[in-house]
N, C-alpha and C positions, 0 to 999 in steps of 0.2 A: 331504562335509559340507554339509547343507542351509543355505541362507541364512536369516538372520533375516527374518521377514515382518512388514511394517508395513502396516496398513490405515488410510487416512484416511477419516473420516466427516464429510462437509460437507453438512449438511441445513438450515442456517440461511438460506441465500440461494443465488442462482444461481452455478454454477461453469461457466465458459466456456473452452473450449480456445483455445490460441494467444493468451492474454493474459498479463500479467505480475504477477498478483496473488499473494499469499502461497499461496493454495490451488493455484496452478499450479506455483510454483517450489520450495516445500518438498518436495512429492513428487519433483520432478525431481532435487533434490540428495540426497534420501534414496536414490534409485536409484543415484546416482553414488557414494554411500558403500558400495555393495555390497549393499543391502537388497533383498529382494523386495517390491515396492510395489504396492498396489492402492488404488483410490479408489471409495468409495460416495457417491453424491450424488443429487440430484433431477434431473428432466428440465428444470428451469428454467435458462435461459441468458440472458445479455445479448445483445440483438439491436438494434443501432443505438440504444442508450440506453433501450430498453424491454425488458420481459421477454418472451422467446419460449420455444419448446419444442424440445428435442432429443429426438426420438422413439425414439432407439436405446436398447435395454435393456443392451447390452454391446458394447464395442469396445476397441481398443488406441489410446491417444492419441498425440500427436506425440512424446512422450518414451518411448514403449514401455511405458506404464503401463496395466494393466488398469483400465478404467473401467466401473462398473456404475451405471446410472441407474434410480432407483426411481419408480414411479407414486405420486402423491398419492392417498390414500384418499378425500379430500374434494375432488372436482374442481370444485366449484361456484364457488369464489372464489380466483383465482390470487394475489390480494394479501392473503389472510388470514394472520394471524400464527400461526394454529393449524392446522398441517398434520401429518398422520401418513402414514407411507409403508408400502407393501406389502412384506412379506417381509424386512424388515431383519434380524430374528433369524435366519432361515434362511440369509440371505446371509452373515452373520457366521460362522455355523456352518460354512458351506462354505469360507470364506476361511481360517479357523483362524489368525488373526494371533498373533504373539508380542507385538506392540506395537500399541496402538490410539491413533491421534491424532485427537481429536474437535475440530472447528472450531466453537467457540461452544457455549453451554449453552441458547440461546434457541430450543429446539424440543422438542416433546412426546415425541419418541422417545428422549430421555435415559432414560426409564423402560426402554426396550428395551435400551439399552446396559448399564444397571445389571443388568438381568435376566441378560444374557449374561455379564457380569463375575462375578456371583455364582456362576455355574456353572463359570466358567473363571478362577479367582482367580490363576492363573499369568500371565495377560496383563497386561503393563505398560500403564498408561493415562495419557495426557497430554491436557489440555484447554486450548484457548486462548480468548481473548476479544477481539472487535473492537468492543465497545460502549463508548462513553463519553458524556459529556454534550453533545458536539457533534453526535452522530449518533443518540442514543438518549435515552430518558427526558426528552424535550423538552417534554412537557406533563404535567399532573397524572395523567391516566389512564395514560399510558405509564410514568411514574416509579413511581406508587404501586400500580397494579394489575398491570401487566405485569412490571416489573423487581423491585420490592420485594416482590412476592407470588409470581406464577407462575414467573418465571424464577429467582428466588431459591430457590424450592423445588426446581427442577431442579438448580441448582448444589449445594445442600445434600444432595440425594439422591445425587449422583455423587461428592461430596467424599471419603467414606471410602475409595473405591476408586482415587482419583486420586493418582499420584505427584507431579505438578506441574501447577499452573494457570499459564498464561502470559497476561499482557497484552501486546499488541503495540505499545503506547505506554505511557509512565509513567501517563498519564491513565487508561488501560485497566487497569493494575495497580490503581490507586486504586479504580476501579469494582468490581473483584472483591472488594476488601477492605472497602469502605465501603457498597456497595449490596447485595452478596450475602453480606457478613459471613463471608468465607472466611478461614481462619487465615493470618496473614502468612507463617509458615514454609513454607507450601505454594504461595505465589504468587511469581512472578518475572517479569522483563521479558524478552521475546523479540522483538527488534526486527524490523521488516520491512526489506527491503533490495533489493539488485540482483543480477541474474544475472551471475555471474562471467564467463561466456563473452561476454556482450554488452559488459561493461565492458572486457575485454581487446581485443575487436575495435575498439571505438570509441576506445580510447586511443592508437592508432597515429597517428603524424604524418601519414601518408597520408590517413587518415580525416578528421582535423581539417582538413587543407588542402583536401580535396575538398568538405567541407561549406561552408567559408568561400568558396571559389571559386564554388560553386553559388549562394550567396546574395549574391555580389558584395561581400563584406566583405574588406577588405585586411588584410594581416598586422598592420599597426600600428593598425587600428581597434579600438576597445573594444567587444566584442560582448556584449550582454546578452540573455538568453533568459528568457521567462516563458510560462506557458500552463497547459494542463489544460482541464477543462470550465469555460468562462467563463459563470457564472450569477450570480444575485443574492447568493449566498454568497461570490462572488469578484469583486465589483464593483470592488475595489481595483485590478484590472488596468487599468481606465480611468484611474485616478489615475497609475499608472506611465507609461502612454502619454502623458498630458498633461505629466508632469514631463520626460520625455525630449524631447518636442517643444519645451518651453520652454528646454531647455539650448542649443538652436540651435547644436549642435556636430556638424559633418559627420563627425567621427571617432568619434562614439558611435552605435552601431547597436543597435536593439531588435528582436528577432525574437519575435513572438507566435504561438503555435500553439494548436490545440484547437478543440473545437466551441463555438459561441456560441448561447445561447438567442435565439429570434426577436426578443424585445423589446430586446435589446442589440446586435443586428447592425448597425443603422444607426450607432450611436455608435462601434463598433469600426472599421467601414469608413471612417468620416469621419476618425478619428484616424490611421488607417493611411495616409492620403494624405500625411502628413508624410514627407519624404525620409529621415529617420532611422529610420523605423518600417516594418516589413513584417509583415503578417499572412499566415501561410502555411496556415491552415486546420488540419484534422485531420491528425495524423501517426501512423504506426504505432509499435510498441514499439521496433524497431531504430532508427528515426529519432530517437526521444527520447534514447536513449543517445548517438547521434552528435552531436546538438545540444548536450547538456550537456557533452560532452567538448570540443567546439570553442569553447564560450563562455568568455569571461573571467570572467563573473559570471552567476549564475542568481538571479532574484528571484521570490519567491512572496509577494505582499503580502496574500493572502487566507487561506482556510481550509486546514488541513493536507491533504496528499495523499501517497500513497506515493512520488511524485516527489521529495519532500524527501530521503528515505532513499537513493534512487537517486543523487542529486547528491552526497551525502556519500561514497558508495562510489566515485564517479567522481573525487573529489579536486578538485572545482571550488568556489571560494568562492561564498557564498550569502547573500542577504538574505531573511529570512522574517518573517512576522507572529508576534509573541509570543502563544503560547497556553499556558495553564497545563497542564503535563503533556506538552509536546512538545519540551522543551529538550534532550532526549537527542541531538538532531542536532548540538549544539554539542560538537565533540570537542576543543575547546581553542583557540578563536579563528578557526575556519574560517568563522564566519557572524556577521552582525549581525542584531539583532532590531528589529522595528518595534513600537512600543507604542501608536501612535495611527493612526487611519485618515485621515491628512491628507496632502495633497500637500506641505506645508511640511516635515514630518518626512522624507518619502521623498526629497525634493530634497536636504535636508541630508546624509542618510546616503549617497546616491549620490555627491554631490560629494566627500565625505570619502574615498570609495574610489577614484573615477575620477581625481581630480586630485591625489591624494597617493600617488605611487608607493611610498613607504615603507609606508604603510598597506596598500596592495594586496598588495605582495610578502610582507608578514607574514601576511596572510590566506591567500595561496596556499601558503606554506610550512606553515601550520597545517592547511590542507585536505589536504595531501599526507602528513600523518602516518600512521604505520602503523595507528593506531587506526581509520582508515577501513575497514580490512579486516573489522572486526566487522560491517559492514553488507553483506558478501557472503554469498550464500545457502549457499555451501559451509560457512562458519563457523556460520551460523544453524541449518542442518540438523544439524550436530554437537551444538550446544547443546540443541536441541529434544528430543533423546532421551537427554540426560545424558552425552554423550561429552565 
């Protein structure tokens, strides 16, 4: 009996191998479900924070997934919102998928997808959305011309043929409903999350002990972790470093990881001179899982990133900034929200957790609830195709 075939189409932005984004892990776990998986994407990839080119037309990626990279018909501007790709229709015809999973509606070749589905109505189609008001529609032209006009037309064009539209945050569900005016009954939340295998590896006592020993953090020290890309959208990391320094508590340790934009490097390095704070620079995907698992508390005082969902899946208590449409990471008391960008609020929240064992133990128990498994990609992959 032939396996069901699913083809992912990701042409909205760069898709980069060996990363931990949704477009990497969802195909990986579809393959683990026993599906025959292929990926159609562009030749654009992330290369040290900027966009580079992967010149390969075809290869098998690290998960054994056939990856087909298409050339942009308009080669003049790599940053243009309006790209069209060579041979998409022909490639879809060759792949003959039973299921199509389209990542985003913000690309012109939605028309090509619709053309293919009209000829092949037996193909089940799912579409997701990664746009919300924190990363899209941030000015008048983007909101009213791009999203409320051009991309809305793409969404409306594909809607009759789509089984389900998924927003990957509650805010992104709202975007589908309110900016693209898609019917509520066709829209659902499909959370981002964590790689089951990495969670299992990092959750061992051996891994946790090794991480803490490497960082010279004792078993009875209270270890806080923060990080990600430290830029102007996440300046609050500096507040966290100041607050921990002002605690003047040698038993509280803050580990800061991630790349720092040049104009903030001096401040980060200066604050990291405090004996309670260590800045460890950029870390790879495996190391992030290990850090989150070894931590007593993870704090993200700035803008949302997929690390939030990873931490939920790890079962580690968390403090995060409140953003409308991101409270899905609260699975019942596992996290505290920050409502103001002030050192005072951050200090109050941290002290309430660090110096009140009853509060912390309650957060830890809530973080370990079975509901955290909803943030594992094995579960997410099942939900994404209606299993």
